[in-house]
Each structure stands twice: as structure tokens, then as C-alpha cells.
C-alpha positions as CSV (number, residue, x, y, z in Angstrom):
1,X,0.0,0.0,0.0
2,X,1.2,3.5,-0.8
3,X,0.1,6.7,0.8
4,X,0.7,10.1,-0.8
5,X,0.0,13.5,0.8
6,X,2.1,15.9,-1.2
7,X,1.4,19.5,-2.2
8,X,1.5,20.4,-5.9
9,X,4.8,22.3,-5.5
10,X,6.3,19.1,-4.1
11,X,5.3,17.0,-7.1
12,X,8.1,16.0,-9.4
13,X,7.5,15.3,-13.1
14,X,10.1,13.7,-15.5
15,X,9.3,14.1,-19.2
16,X,11.4,12.0,-21.6
17,X,11.9,11.7,-25.4
18,X,11.5,15.4,-26.4
19,X,7.9,15.8,-25.4
20,X,6.4,19.1,-26.6
21,X,7.3,22.1,-24.5
22,X,3.6,22.9,-24.0
23,X,3.4,19.9,-21.6
24,X,6.3,21.3,-19.6
25,X,4.7,24.7,-19.5
26,X,1.3,23.4,-18.4
27,X,2.7,21.3,-15.6
28,X,5.1,24.0,-14.5
29,X,2.3,26.6,-14.4
30,X,0.4,24.2,-12.1
31,X,3.3,24.3,-9.7
32,X,5.0,21.0,-10.4
33,X,8.8,20.6,-10.6
34,X,9.5,19.4,-14.2
35,X,12.7,17.8,-15.5
36,X,13.0,17.0,-19.2
37,X,15.2,14.7,-21.4
38,X,15.2,14.6,-25.2
39,X,16.0,10.8,-25.3
40,X,14.6,7.5,-24.2
41,X,15.9,5.7,-21.1
42,X,16.8,2.1,-20.6
43,X,15.3,0.2,-17.7
44,X,18.2,0.6,-15.2
45,X,18.5,4.3,-15.9
46,X,14.8,4.8,-15.7
47,X,14.6,3.0,-12.4
48,X,17.3,5.3,-11.0
49,X,15.5,8.4,-12.2
50,X,12.1,7.3,-10.9
51,X,13.2,7.0,-7.3
52,X,11.8,10.4,-6.3
53,X,9.5,11.0,-9.3
54,X,5.7,11.4,-9.0
55,X,4.9,11.6,-12.7
56,X,6.7,10.3,-15.8
57,X,6.0,11.2,-19.4
58,X,7.2,9.0,-22.2
59,X,6.7,8.4,-25.9
60,X,7.2,5.1,-27.8
61,X,10.8,4.2,-27.0
62,X,10.9,4.1,-23.2
63,X,9.6,0.9,-21.6
64,X,8.0,1.2,-18.1
65,X,8.3,-2.4,-16.9
66,X,7.0,-4.2,-13.8
67,X,10.5,-3.9,-12.3
68,X,10.3,-0.1,-12.8
69,X,6.9,0.2,-11.1
70,X,8.1,-1.9,-8.2
71,X,11.1,0.4,-7.7
72,X,9.1,3.7,-7.9
73,X,7.3,4.2,-4.6
74,X,6.2,7.8,-5.3
75,X,5.0,7.2,-8.9
76,X,1.4,8.3,-9.2
77,X,0.9,8.5,-13.0
78,X,2.4,7.7,-16.4
79,X,1.7,9.8,-19.4
80,X,2.2,8.1,-22.8
81,X,2.5,11.1,-25.1
82,X,1.5,9.0,-28.1
83,X,-1.3,6.6,-29.0
84,X,0.1,3.2,-28.0
85,X,0.7,1.9,-24.5
86,X,2.2,-1.4,-25.2
87,X,5.5,-0.1,-23.9
88,X,3.9,0.1,-20.4
89,X,3.2,-2.9,-18.2
90,X,-0.4,-1.9,-17.5
91,X,-1.2,-4.8,-15.2
92,X,1.8,-3.8,-13.0
93,X,0.7,-0.1,-13.1
94,X,-2.8,-1.1,-11.8
95,X,-1.3,-3.3,-9.1
96,X,0.7,-0.3,-7.8
97,X,-2.2,2.1,-8.2
98,X,-0.5,4.1,-10.9
99,X,-2.8,5.8,-13.5
100,X,-1.8,5.6,-17.1
101,X,-3.0,8.1,-19.7
102,X,-2.4,8.4,-23.5
103,X,-3.5,10.5,-26.5
104,X,-5.7,8.2,-28.6
105,X,-6.9,10.9,-31.0
106,X,-4.4,13.7,-31.1
107,X,-2.2,12.5,-33.9
108,X,-4.8,10.7,-36.0
109,X,-4.9,13.2,-38.8
110,X,-1.1,13.4,-39.0
111,X,-0.8,9.6,-39.5
112,X,-3.6,9.6,-42.0
113,X,-2.0,12.3,-44.1
114,X,1.3,10.4,-44.2
115,X,-0.5,7.3,-45.4
116,X,-2.2,9.2,-48.2
117,X,1.1,10.8,-49.2
118,X,2.9,7.5,-49.2
119,X,0.2,5.8,-51.3
120,X,0.5,8.6,-53.9
121,X,4.3,8.5,-53.8
122,X,4.4,4.7,-54.5
123,X,1.7,5.0,-57.1
124,X,3.7,7.6,-59.0
125,X,7.1,6.0,-58.4
126,X,8.3,9.2,-56.7
127,X,11.1,7.4,-54.8
128,X,12.7,6.4,-58.2
129,X,12.0,9.7,-59.8
130,X,13.6,11.7,-57.0
131,X,16.7,9.4,-56.9
132,X,17.1,9.7,-60.7
133,X,16.9,13.5,-60.6
134,X,19.5,13.7,-57.9
135,X,21.7,11.5,-60.1
136,X,21.2,14.0,-63.0
137,X,18.8,11.7,-65.0
138,X,15.8,13.3,-66.7
139,X,13.0,10.7,-67.3
140,X,9.5,12.0,-68.0
141,X,8.1,8.5,-68.8
142,X,4.7,7.7,-67.4
143,X,5.5,3.9,-67.3
144,X,4.3,2.5,-64.0
145,X,2.8,5.8,-62.8
146,X,-0.8,5.7,-61.8
147,X,-3.6,7.7,-60.2
148,X,-5.0,6.5,-56.9
149,X,-8.5,7.2,-58.1
150,X,-10.4,4.0,-58.6
151,X,-7.9,1.8,-56.7
152,X,-9.1,-0.5,-53.9
153,X,-7.6,0.3,-50.5
154,X,-7.7,-2.4,-47.8
155,X,-7.5,-1.1,-44.2
156,X,-6.6,-3.6,-41.5
157,X,-7.8,-2.1,-38.2
158,X,-10.8,0.3,-38.4
159,X,-10.2,2.3,-35.3
160,X,-9.6,6.1,-35.0
161,X,-6.9,6.2,-37.7
162,X,-8.4,3.5,-40.0
163,X,-11.8,5.1,-40.1
164,X,-10.5,8.6,-40.8
165,X,-8.3,7.2,-43.5
166,X,-11.4,5.6,-45.0
167,X,-13.1,8.9,-45.3
168,X,-10.2,10.7,-46.9
169,X,-9.4,7.8,-49.3
170,X,-13.0,7.9,-50.5
171,X,-12.7,11.6,-51.1
172,X,-9.8,10.9,-53.4
173,X,-11.9,8.4,-55.4
174,X,-10.6,5.2,-53.9
175,X,-12.8,2.2,-53.1
176,X,-12.3,1.3,-49.4
177,X,-12.4,-2.2,-47.9
178,X,-11.7,-2.9,-44.3
179,X,-11.3,-5.7,-41.8
180,X,-11.4,-5.5,-38.0
181,X,-11.8,-8.2,-35.3
182,X,-14.6,-6.0,-33.7
183,X,-17.8,-5.1,-35.4
184,X,-17.3,-1.5,-36.6
185,X,-19.7,0.8,-38.4
186,X,-18.7,1.3,-42.0
187,X,-18.3,5.0,-42.9
188,X,-19.4,6.2,-46.3
189,X,-19.3,3.5,-48.9
190,X,-16.6,1.4,-47.2
191,X,-17.0,-2.4,-47.5
192,X,-16.6,-4.5,-44.4
193,X,-14.8,-7.8,-45.0
194,X,-15.7,-10.9,-43.1
195,X,-12.1,-12.1,-43.0
196,X,-8.5,-10.9,-43.5
197,X,-8.2,-13.3,-46.4
198,X,-11.1,-11.7,-48.2
199,X,-9.5,-8.3,-47.9
200,X,-6.0,-9.4,-49.0
201,X,-7.2,-11.1,-52.1
202,X,-9.4,-8.2,-53.2
203,X,-7.5,-5.0,-52.8
204,X,-4.6,-3.1,-54.5
205,X,-3.2,-1.5,-51.4
206,X,-3.0,-3.0,-47.8
207,X,-2.4,-0.7,-44.9
208,X,-2.1,-1.8,-41.2
209,X,-3.6,0.2,-38.4
210,X,-3.8,-2.3,-35.5
211,X,-3.0,-1.8,-31.9
212,X,-0.1,-3.1,-29.8
213,X,-1.8,-6.0,-28.1
214,X,0.4,-9.1,-27.9
215,X,-1.9,-11.2,-30.1
216,X,-1.0,-8.9,-33.0
217,X,2.6,-9.9,-32.9
218,X,3.6,-11.5,-36.2
219,X,0.1,-10.8,-37.6
220,X,1.6,-10.2,-41.1
221,X,4.0,-12.8,-42.3
222,X,4.7,-15.0,-45.4
223,X,1.2,-16.4,-45.6
224,X,-0.5,-13.0,-45.5
225,X,1.9,-11.4,-47.9
226,X,1.5,-14.3,-50.4
227,X,-2.2,-13.8,-50.4
228,X,-1.9,-10.2,-51.6
229,X,-2.5,-9.4,-55.2
230,X,0.5,-9.2,-57.5
231,X,1.6,-5.6,-58.0
232,X,0.0,-4.3,-54.9
233,X,1.4,-2.0,-52.2
234,X,1.9,-2.6,-48.5
235,X,2.0,-0.1,-45.7
236,X,2.6,-0.4,-42.0
237,X,2.3,2.6,-39.7
238,X,1.0,0.7,-36.6
239,X,3.5,-1.5,-34.7
240,X,6.9,-2.8,-35.9
241,X,6.4,-6.3,-34.4
242,X,3.3,-6.9,-36.5
243,X,5.2,-7.6,-39.7
244,X,7.9,-10.1,-40.7
245,X,10.3,-7.8,-42.5
246,X,12.4,-10.6,-44.0
247,X,9.3,-12.0,-45.7
248,X,8.3,-8.5,-46.9
249,X,11.8,-8.0,-48.4
250,X,11.4,-11.3,-50.3
251,X,8.1,-10.4,-51.8
252,X,9.4,-7.0,-52.8
253,X,12.5,-8.4,-54.4
254,X,10.5,-11.1,-56.3
255,X,8.3,-8.4,-57.8
256,X,5.2,-9.8,-56.2
257,X,4.7,-6.5,-54.3
258,X,5.3,-3.3,-56.2
259,X,6.1,-1.2,-53.3
260,X,6.0,-0.7,-49.5
261,X,5.9,2.1,-47.0
262,X,7.1,1.4,-43.4
263,X,7.2,3.8,-40.5
264,X,7.6,1.4,-37.6
265,X,10.2,-1.4,-37.0
266,X,10.7,-4.4,-34.7
267,X,13.8,-2.7,-33.3
268,X,14.2,1.1,-33.4
269,X,17.1,3.3,-32.4
270,X,16.7,5.0,-29.0
271,X,17.8,8.5,-30.2
272,X,18.6,10.8,-33.1
273,X,21.8,9.8,-34.8
274,X,21.9,6.2,-33.6
275,X,22.4,3.7,-36.4
276,X,19.3,2.3,-38.1
277,X,19.4,-1.3,-39.3
278,X,16.6,-3.0,-41.4
279,X,16.2,-5.7,-44.0
280,X,14.3,-3.1,-46.1
281,X,17.1,-0.6,-46.7
282,X,18.2,-0.1,-50.3
283,X,15.1,-1.5,-52.0
284,X,13.5,0.5,-54.8
285,X,10.0,2.0,-54.4
286,X,10.2,1.5,-50.6
287,X,9.4,4.5,-48.4
288,X,11.1,4.2,-45.0
289,X,10.4,6.8,-42.3
290,X,11.7,6.9,-38.7
291,X,8.4,6.4,-36.8
292,X,7.1,9.9,-37.7
293,X,3.5,9.0,-38.5
294,X,2.3,11.3,-35.7
295,X,5.3,13.6,-35.7
296,X,3.9,16.9,-36.9
297,X,4.2,20.1,-34.9
298,X,0.4,20.3,-34.7
299,X,0.0,16.7,-33.4
300,X,2.9,16.9,-30.9
301,X,1.5,20.2,-29.5
302,X,-1.9,18.8,-29.1
303,X,-0.6,15.6,-27.5
304,X,1.5,17.6,-25.1
305,X,-1.4,19.7,-24.0
306,X,-3.9,16.7,-23.9
307,X,-1.8,14.3,-21.9
308,X,-0.4,16.9,-19.5
309,X,-3.9,18.1,-18.9
310,X,-5.0,14.5,-18.0
311,X,-2.1,14.1,-15.6
312,X,-2.9,17.4,-13.9
313,X,-6.6,16.5,-13.6
314,X,-5.6,13.2,-11.9
315,X,-3.0,14.7,-9.6
316,X,-5.2,17.7,-8.5
317,X,-8.7,16.2,-8.7
318,X,-8.3,12.5,-8.8
319,X,-10.1,12.4,-12.2
320,X,-9.3,9.2,-14.2
321,X,-11.2,10.2,-17.4
322,X,-9.7,8.2,-20.3
323,X,-7.2,6.4,-18.1
324,X,-6.2,3.2,-20.0
325,X,-5.9,1.1,-16.8
326,X,-7.9,2.5,-13.9
327,X,-11.7,2.8,-13.6
328,X,-12.7,6.0,-15.4
329,X,-14.2,8.6,-13.1
330,X,-15.0,12.1,-14.4
331,X,-15.1,14.4,-11.4
332,X,-16.4,17.8,-10.6
333,X,-14.3,20.1,-8.3
334,X,-14.4,18.9,-4.7
335,X,-18.0,18.9,-3.3
336,X,-16.5,19.3,0.2
337,X,-13.4,20.9,1.5
338,X,-11.4,17.7,1.6
339,X,-11.0,14.7,-0.8
340,X,-9.5,11.3,-0.5
341,X,-8.8,8.9,-3.4
342,X,-8.7,5.2,-2.7
343,X,-7.4,2.6,-5.2
344,X,-8.2,-0.8,-3.9
345,X,-8.7,-4.4,-4.7
346,X,-12.1,-5.0,-6.3
347,X,-13.5,-7.3,-3.6
348,X,-16.9,-7.2,-1.7
349,X,-17.3,-5.0,1.3
350,X,-14.7,-2.4,0.7
351,X,-17.1,0.6,0.5
352,X,-19.1,-0.6,3.5
353,X,-15.9,-0.7,5.5
354,X,-14.8,2.7,4.3
355,X,-18.1,4.4,5.0
356,X,-18.4,2.7,8.4
357,X,-15.0,4.1,9.3
358,X,-16.1,7.6,8.3
359,X,-19.3,7.3,10.3
360,X,-17.4,6.1,13.4
361,X,-15.4,9.3,13.3
362,X,-18.4,11.5,12.7
363,X,-17.5,12.4,9.2
364,X,-20.3,13.4,6.8
365,X,-20.0,12.5,3.1
366,X,-20.9,15.3,0.7
367,X,-19.9,13.4,-2.5
368,X,-18.7,9.9,-3.3
369,X,-17.7,8.2,-6.6
370,X,-16.9,4.6,-7.3
371,X,-15.7,2.8,-10.4
372,X,-14.3,-0.7,-10.9
373,X,-12.2,-2.2,-13.7
374,X,-11.2,-5.8,-13.5
375,X,-9.5,-6.5,-10.2
376,X,-9.2,-2.8,-9.3
377,X,-11.7,-0.5,-7.7
378,X,-11.3,3.3,-7.4
379,X,-13.3,5.3,-4.8
380,X,-13.3,9.1,-4.2
381,X,-14.9,10.7,-1.1
382,X,-15.5,14.4,-0.5
383,X,-16.2,15.6,3.0
384,X,-16.3,18.9,4.9
385,X,-14.1,17.3,7.7
386,X,-10.4,17.0,7.5
387,X,-8.9,13.5,7.3
388,X,-7.2,13.0,10.6
389,X,-4.1,10.8,10.9
390,X,-6.2,8.2,12.7
391,X,-8.7,8.0,9.7
392,X,-5.9,8.0,7.1
393,X,-4.0,5.3,9.0
394,X,-7.1,3.2,9.3
395,X,-7.8,3.5,5.5
396,X,-4.2,2.7,4.7
397,X,-4.3,-0.4,7.0
398,X,-7.3,-2.0,5.1
399,X,-6.2,-5.2,3.4
400,X,-7.8,-4.2,0.1
401,X,-6.0,-0.8,-0.1
402,X,-3.5,-0.4,-3.0
403,X,-2.9,3.4,-2.9
404,X,-4.4,6.2,-0.9
405,X,-4.1,9.9,-1.6
406,X,-5.4,12.9,0.4
407,X,-6.0,15.9,-1.9
């Protein structure tokens, strides 16, 4: 069990991987002590830095492991300043009562625009045209250059990015097919496929927009690539571990696939200037980008503001709106003068015991909120009475208590 009773000016935040300055500005203005790094940290260095940290902000290259959570007694929240959270051990975060927030919508448009740009680039053979021009070769031939209008786009994963891509692709005159393991509403004239095989065999372009769940590891390998139509294009701007890059290279070299655009890789450098190694280097009509799908100034600014705002709302109010691991509670300002937040094991009788304790100390409850998520419960209580050390100690001593905060 962990008890936190800190003032805002005592709260320490560590922001890694060159998170947008607006995040630093927002947290600093709220009174937090903010330290920044422009790089990712390995596990040992992260553990060392988290010893006295209350909040850590990361992007995609820093992994917050079970070992890191166990070694960070003050850690209250993790902000993933990106879409994915597979780099965070969410089960361990919940076990330690640490809230995790991400930015599921902020860079959607940026990723979609890059997908469209890459589809057009491959369709027009721009990678070869640009290389030839730099070599002093002038070739106006239209051979192998095509419009995207009328082509069939297959979207694997019809979430926030996939569905917005669907709309823009139709606006360009493309015919959209999609496949998702969940039943999703088709937008516009998009066609829902009943299987991945149906999609692969029917479209000219395949683009992946799946999440980072473990079951998606190795989703696209030799069998899936072989099912694609000859001369089609392949794009992956989702997760690097989803695709077998050796198999992809083989299908590109054989001419079965006409081009590919890859933004994410199974192993990525930790910082700018570090060497990049990939089986896909040096291939014609292959667009390689350094995980920049969401890296526009507009997206990074919005992500910085959004996630920092969620962190501040949690630290100051206890609000867990859009947390990816704790029960979601959207809270008004304190109904009473004092508020306590209680992360606990989701077992019967916890709230009865909590309220019995308040009653035995003559404490009136002016507002109370409860949410559960799997094995974890989250309760917030507002009262006009101060929480005495005796009450706090009794709440902390409850067997079900995971983390207790007095705000």
C-alpha cells in the first residue's frame, strides 16, 4: 500500500523523449517541478531516475516495466505522449495504483495524411524519380505511374486512424475495404470484409492500423503477404512487431509486391543519430520513415497539452477520465473541502468498511464516486471534515488498499 500526501509544489515530473514544451509549460504553471530529457531511457537508468518522481511522461521508445513500477514508490501516474501503451506494463501499473494516460486521438490526422502521401508516392514512383533526378537523370516516362483514383484500399484495423483514413481515401476516389476483429460501423461506402483473407485477395493496397496487443505480434508474415494481389502496395504505420520484414523483403525483391511504406520497425534506435538497421534498406519503391506518423508540430503540440492536462486532472482532482488502466471517473471540483482517493482491490465489502470508518469518526460525506475495472476499484470521497491521521492510518491499513491519496 502507498500513501501520498504531497502539495503540488512538491510534485516532481520527468518528461522524456523530447515531449512538446507545452506539456512542460502546463505542468510548471500548475506548480510541479518538471525535469526533461530529449531521449529514451533504458530500464536501469529509468529506475534510477524514478526513485523520487511522481509523474513520468514517455513516448514510444521508453519501456516502463514491472520492475520499474516496483522500484518507484512515489510514482502516481504515467503519461504516454502517443497513441500506444504497449511499452507500459499496464497490469503492474494497476497493481501499484498508478494511473496511465495516453493520447488516442491527437495525432490521428497526421498519421492519415502520411498514409495518403505514401500511397500517392508509391503509385507515382516518386522514390525512383527523385533518386534519378539527384543523379542527373531526366525521365518523363509515365510507365508504372498511376492515379490513386479507382484503386481499392484495404484497411486492416478500423479504429480512430483507420476510419478517418477511410473517409479521406474515398474523397480521393478510392474504393475502401476494411477488416477489424470487432464489429465496426462502416463509414461512407466502405465495405466491411468478413475475413482478413477476403481483404488481402481483393484490394490493390493494404495498410495496417492495428493496436499493440500481444496477439497482433507476427500478424503479417509470409502467408498473408503471399495472399496479396501481384503488384499491390503494402503499408505499416502501426507497430513494428506486427510484420515479418524478412518475408516482406522477399516479396518486394521477387516483384510480387510493387512497393511498401514502413514507418515502424521491430527494433528502433533510441535516439537521433543512432544507427538504423533494417532488411528493407536499399530497396526501390520502398518508403522508409523513422516512426514519424504522428510527428507533426500540430500533433505533438496537441498531444503535449492533452496528456499533460489529463495528468494534472488526476493529480489535482483524482479524475481518471480516459485512463487506460484504472476505472474511469469524471469528477467535478471537490464537493466538500477535503477529498481522499482510494485505489483498492475490487473485492466485496470495501465501500461498506470505508463508510463505516467515516461514520465512526463523525465524518459526513458530501460526495462519493466509485468505479471498478477488472481486479481494481477506485473510490473518491468528499467531506467537509479534515482527514485525521487516525482515519488515514485506518484506511491505509485496510487489506484491500492499494494506494491512498489525500488531496
